[in-house]
Structures are given as C-alpha cells and as structure tokens.
C-alpha positions in Angstrom: 128.8 48.6 82.0 130.9 46.0 80.2 128.8 43.6 78.1 130.2 40.1 77.6 129.7 38.1 74.4 127.6 35.7 76.4 125.4 38.5 77.7 124.8 39.7 74.2 123.9 36.2 73.0 121.5 35.6 75.9 119.9 39.1 75.4 119.5 38.4 71.6 117.9 35.0 72.4 115.5 36.5 74.9 114.7 39.4 72.5 114.0 36.9 69.7 111.6 35.0 71.9 109.9 38.1 73.1 109.6 39.3 69.5 107.9 36.1 68.4 105.3 36.5 71.1 104.9 40.3 70.6 106.0 41.0 74.2 109.2 42.9 73.8 108.1 45.8 75.9 106.5 43.6 78.6 109.7 41.6 78.9 111.7 44.8 79.2 109.4 46.0 82.0 109.7 42.6 83.8 113.5 42.6 83.5 113.5 46.2 84.9 111.2 45.1 87.8 113.6 42.3 88.7 116.6 44.6 88.5 114.8 47.0 90.8 114.0 44.2 93.3 117.7 43.1 93.3 118.7 46.7 93.9 116.3 47.2 96.7 117.2 44.0 98.4 121.0 43.3 98.5 120.3 40.2 100.6 118.0 38.8 98.0 120.5 39.5 95.3 123.2 37.8 97.2 121.1 34.8 97.9 120.2 34.4 94.3 123.4 35.5 92.6 126.0 33.8 94.8 126.3 30.0 94.2 126.6 29.3 97.9 123.2 27.5 97.8 122.2 24.8 95.4 120.7 26.0 92.1 117.3 24.5 93.0 117.0 26.6 96.1 118.1 29.8 94.3 115.6 29.1 91.5 112.8 28.6 94.1 113.7 31.9 95.8 113.8 33.7 92.4 110.5 32.1 91.4 108.7 33.3 94.5 110.1 36.9 94.2 109.3 37.1 90.5 105.8 35.8 91.0 105.2 38.5 93.7 106.3 41.1 91.2 104.0 39.7 88.5 106.8 38.7 86.3 105.6 36.5 83.5 106.6 32.9 82.9 109.0 33.5 80.0 111.2 35.9 82.1 111.0 33.6 85.1 112.1 30.6 83.0 114.8 32.7 81.5 116.2 33.7 84.9 116.0 30.1 86.1 117.9 29.1 83.0 120.6 31.7 83.8 120.9 30.2 87.3 121.4 26.7 85.8 124.0 28.0 83.3 125.8 30.0 86.0 125.1 33.2 84.0 122.9 35.1 86.4 126.0 37.2 87.2 125.5 38.6 83.6 121.9 39.7 84.4 122.6 43.4 84.5 124.5 43.2 81.2 121.8 41.1 79.6 119.2 43.5 80.7 121.2 46.5 79.3 121.7 44.7 76.0 118.1 43.7 75.8 117.1 47.3 76.4 119.4 48.4 73.6 117.9 45.9 71.2 114.4 46.9 72.1 115.2 50.6 71.6 116.8 49.9 68.3 113.8 47.8 67.1 111.4 50.6 68.1 113.5 53.4 66.5 114.1 54.9 70.0 117.2 56.8 71.1 118.2 58.0 74.5 119.5 61.5 74.9 121.1 63.2 77.9 120.5 66.9 78.3 122.5 69.0 80.8 120.9 72.3 81.6 121.6 75.2 83.9 118.2 74.9 85.5 115.4 72.4 85.5 113.2 72.1 82.4 109.5 72.6 82.5 107.4 69.9 80.9 106.6 72.0 77.8 110.4 72.8 77.4 111.1 69.1 77.7 108.6 68.1 75.1 109.9 70.8 72.7 113.4 69.6 73.2 112.4 66.0 72.6 110.6 66.9 69.4 113.6 69.0 68.2 116.1 66.2 68.8 113.7 63.7 67.2 113.6 65.9 64.1 117.4 66.2 64.0 118.0 62.5 64.5 115.0 61.0 62.7 114.2 58.8 65.6 112.0 58.9 68.7 114.1 60.4 71.6 113.7 59.8 75.3 115.3 62.5 77.4 117.2 62.2 80.6 117.7 65.7 82.1 120.6 66.6 84.4 121.0 70.0 86.0 124.4 71.5 86.2 124.4 74.9 88.1 127.9 75.6 86.7 126.4 76.3 83.3 125.6 80.0 82.7 122.6 79.2 80.5 121.5 77.0 77.6 121.9 73.3 77.4 124.1 70.5 76.1 122.3 67.5 74.5 124.0 64.2 73.7 122.4 61.7 71.5 124.7 58.8 71.1 128.0 60.2 69.9 126.4 63.4 68.6 126.6 66.4 70.9 124.5 69.6 70.4 126.1 72.4 72.5 123.8 75.3 73.0 125.3 76.6 76.1 125.7 80.4 76.7 129.5 79.9 77.0 129.7 78.2 73.6 127.5 80.9 72.0 129.7 83.6 73.5 132.9 81.9 72.2 131.4 81.6 68.7 130.5 85.3 68.8 134.0 86.2 70.0 135.5 84.1 67.2 133.2 85.7 64.7 134.2 89.2 65.9 137.9 88.4 65.8 137.6 87.2 62.2 135.7 90.3 61.2 138.5 92.6 62.5 
C-alpha cells in the first residue's frame, strides 16, 4: 500500500498521542477494529468515506459505529478529525503506518514463512524463536503454505531472506560436489 506524506504525519501524531497516554496497543486494536468494520460493510465504508453527505452526518455515522465496537474516544475523535480534514481516504495508509511505528517501538518484526506443509504450533514457536535470535527482535510469523515446495521453508524478515528449502539445499550440495571434482 502506498503511504502518503500526510498519512505518515497523521500516523505519527496519533502514535505520539497514544504514547503519551500509554495506549499504543489499544489504539492499534481500535484502528484494526474500525478497518475490519469497513471491510465487512462496504456500504458503511462508502457512506463514511465518500463526501456525498455532509461531514456532520458522516461523523455521526462513524461515531455510532465506533461506539458499538467499543472504540475509545481518542480514536473516535481522530477519525472525526480525518473526516473534517478530508483525509479519511488515507485511513488504511495511516493505520498501516501506525502499525509500523508501534512495531518498531516495541522491537517487533513481522516475518513471512512459506512452507511445503502447515506448521504445527511447536514448529511455529521454534521458528519464531530462531528468527528472533537471528534478528535480535521479537518476531511475529505469518505462515503461507506452498505445495510446490518439495520441503523446507523460506523465511523473509524485512529484506532478509532465509532459504532453507530442499531445492536450495540440493543446489548447494551439487555446487559443493562440482567444486570438489
């Protein structure tokens, strides 16, 4: 997703406010809850995001929806502010940037692991620990299954890729044998 400079500024401002009140994780959960609601209800998203209706009506609809979700006052006010500034269209980018800031502050990294078959919970925990040791940060895994892999896994943490697939191991063995002859 493309993040605009405005989205980064708004996310940093919200992050600073949440940091002052010690509610960084709560605000993140509330932003995620709103995003989930917008995803579940395209009609609601359209009613709030499109400026066809006056800002006051859009704020009122958003206020009722956020209240039902249990979204706190700071996030409700922030979303209303975005409506007033005609920046609600940047909500997804703001949420993404806020999440990146929260992860960085907590020393958390996201990793994607592609495996040939699903991982058991103990395997998942072992892999998280191994990647945390290699990166020096807490790692949260997202596991994808690719039946095209013969075996092993490929882990991506940021720009770093750890390729432990059977194919790569066989290629390395072949190269080693070729050098040896």
